[in-house]
C-alpha positions in Angstrom: -136.9 32.8 80.9 -137.3 32.2 84.6 -140.6 33.0 86.4 -139.2 36.1 88.2 -137.8 37.5 84.9 -141.1 36.9 83.3 -142.9 38.7 86.1 -140.6 41.8 85.8 -140.8 41.8 82.0 -144.6 41.6 82.3 -144.7 44.6 84.7 -142.5 46.5 82.2 -145.0 45.7 79.4 -147.9 46.9 81.5 -146.1 50.2 82.2 -145.4 50.7 78.4 -149.0 50.0 77.6 -150.2 52.5 80.3 -147.9 55.1 78.8 -149.2 54.5 75.3 -152.8 54.9 76.5 -152.0 58.1 78.4 -150.9 59.7 75.1 -154.5 60.0 74.1 -156.5 59.6 77.3 -156.6 61.4 80.7 -156.9 58.2 82.8 -155.9 54.6 82.5 -157.8 52.0 84.6 -156.0 48.7 85.0 -157.6 45.7 86.5 -155.4 42.8 87.6 -155.4 40.3 90.4 -153.4 40.0 93.5 -152.4 36.4 93.0 -150.0 35.2 95.7 -146.6 33.9 94.5 -145.8 32.6 91.1 -147.1 31.7 88.6 -149.5 34.7 88.3 -152.3 32.6 86.8 -155.2 30.8 88.3 -158.5 29.2 87.1 -161.0 32.0 86.4 -158.5 34.9 86.4 -159.3 36.1 82.9 -163.0 36.0 83.4 -162.8 37.9 86.7 -160.6 40.6 85.3 -163.0 41.0 82.4 -166.1 41.2 84.6 -164.5 43.8 87.0 -163.3 45.9 84.1 -166.8 45.7 82.5 -168.3 47.0 85.8 -165.9 49.9 86.0 -166.6 50.8 82.4 -170.3 50.8 83.0 -170.0 52.9 86.1 -167.8 55.4 84.2 -170.4 55.7 81.6 -172.9 56.7 84.3 -170.5 59.6 85.3 -170.8 60.9 81.8 -167.4 59.5 80.6 -166.9 56.8 78.0 -164.1 54.4 78.0 -162.9 54.4 74.4 -160.2 51.8 74.2 -159.8 48.4 75.8 -156.7 46.3 76.0 -156.0 42.9 77.6 -152.5 41.8 78.3 -151.4 38.3 79.4 -147.8 37.8 80.4 -145.6 36.9 83.4 -147.2 39.5 85.6 -150.6 37.8 85.0 -153.7 38.7 83.1 -154.7 42.4 83.1 -157.3 44.6 81.4 -156.9 48.3 80.7 -159.1 51.0 79.4 -158.5 54.7 78.6 -161.0 57.3 79.7 -161.3 61.0 78.9 -163.0 63.8 80.9 -163.3 62.0 84.2 -162.3 62.7 87.7 -159.6 60.1 88.5 -160.5 60.1 92.2 -164.1 59.2 91.3 -162.9 56.3 89.1 -160.6 55.1 91.9 -163.5 55.2 94.4 -165.6 53.0 91.9 -162.7 50.6 91.9 -162.4 50.7 95.7 -166.0 49.8 95.9 -165.2 46.6 94.2 -162.0 46.0 96.1 -163.8 46.4 99.4 -166.3 43.6 98.8 -165.9 40.4 100.6 -163.9 38.9 97.7 -162.3 42.3 96.9 -158.8 41.6 98.2 -158.2 39.4 95.1 -158.8 42.4 92.8 -156.5 45.3 92.1 -157.9 48.3 90.4 -155.2 50.8 89.5 -156.1 54.3 88.3 -153.2 56.1 86.6 -152.9 59.7 85.3 -150.1 61.5 83.6 -149.1 62.7 87.1 -149.0 59.1 88.6 -151.3 56.6 90.3 -154.2 57.5 92.5 -153.7 55.5 95.8 -156.2 54.1 98.2 -154.6 55.8 101.2 -154.9 59.2 99.6 -158.7 58.6 99.4 -158.9 57.2 103.0 -159.3 53.7 101.6 -156.9 52.2 104.1 -154.5 49.4 103.4 -155.5 46.2 101.5 -156.2 43.3 103.9 -154.5 40.0 103.9 -156.4 37.2 102.3 -156.2 35.0 105.4 -156.1 37.2 108.6 -157.4 40.6 107.6 -154.2 42.4 108.8 -152.5 44.7 106.3 -151.4 42.5 103.4 -148.0 44.2 103.0 -147.1 43.3 106.6 -148.1 39.7 106.2 -146.1 39.5 102.9 -143.0 41.1 104.4 -143.0 38.8 107.4 -144.1 35.7 105.4 -146.7 35.1 108.1 -148.7 32.6 106.1 -147.8 29.5 104.1 -147.9 29.9 100.3 -150.4 27.0 99.7 -152.8 28.5 102.3 -152.7 31.9 100.5 -153.3 30.4 97.1 -156.2 28.3 98.4 -157.8 31.4 100.1 -157.3 33.3 96.9 -159.0 30.7 94.7 -161.9 30.5 97.1 -162.4 34.3 97.0 -162.0 34.3 93.2 -164.7 31.7 92.9 -167.0 33.7 95.1 -166.4 36.8 93.0 -167.2 35.0 89.8 -170.4 33.6 91.3 -171.5 37.2 92.4 -170.5 39.0 89.2 -172.0 36.4 86.8 -175.4 36.8 88.4 
C-alpha cells in the first residue's frame, strides 16, 4: 500500500474509533501530531502524544469528569491517543487542549475534541488559526502555497517535539 493510501486508511480508522467511543461517551478527545509530509512518524512521537493525553485527562479530572477509556492507534495517519469522557463541557476540554497547543512547542500537537454533533474548532472559541512551524503565519496558507521546503519543516518539527518532551517530562 502506498503512503497516501496508508494515510487515508489511517484517517478512516480514526473516524471509526471516534464513532465507537461516542456510542458510550459524550466527548472524544484525540491527541495526534501535525507531522509535515509523509511518513507520519518521527522520533519521540508516541511519547509526546501519551504525555499530552495524560495532561488532558488530569485536567479533565479536575473539572469533575473522569476519562474512562483510553485507546492508542498507530497507522498511516501517525500515532494518536483517544479518550472518552462523560459529563463534561466540550468547549472547556477544547480550551484545555488549546492551552497546550498554544505553548511554544504547541504547533506540533493537535488536540481534537469531538461530540456527536461534530468537532469543536479553535476558531469557534477565538483560538485563531494554527501557526506555521517556521514563520508563524497561518499554517494552512503556508501549506497551500508550499512556502517552505519539506526538510526545513521536518527539522523545525523535530526541534519543537524535542522541546515539548523536555518540558513535559520534567
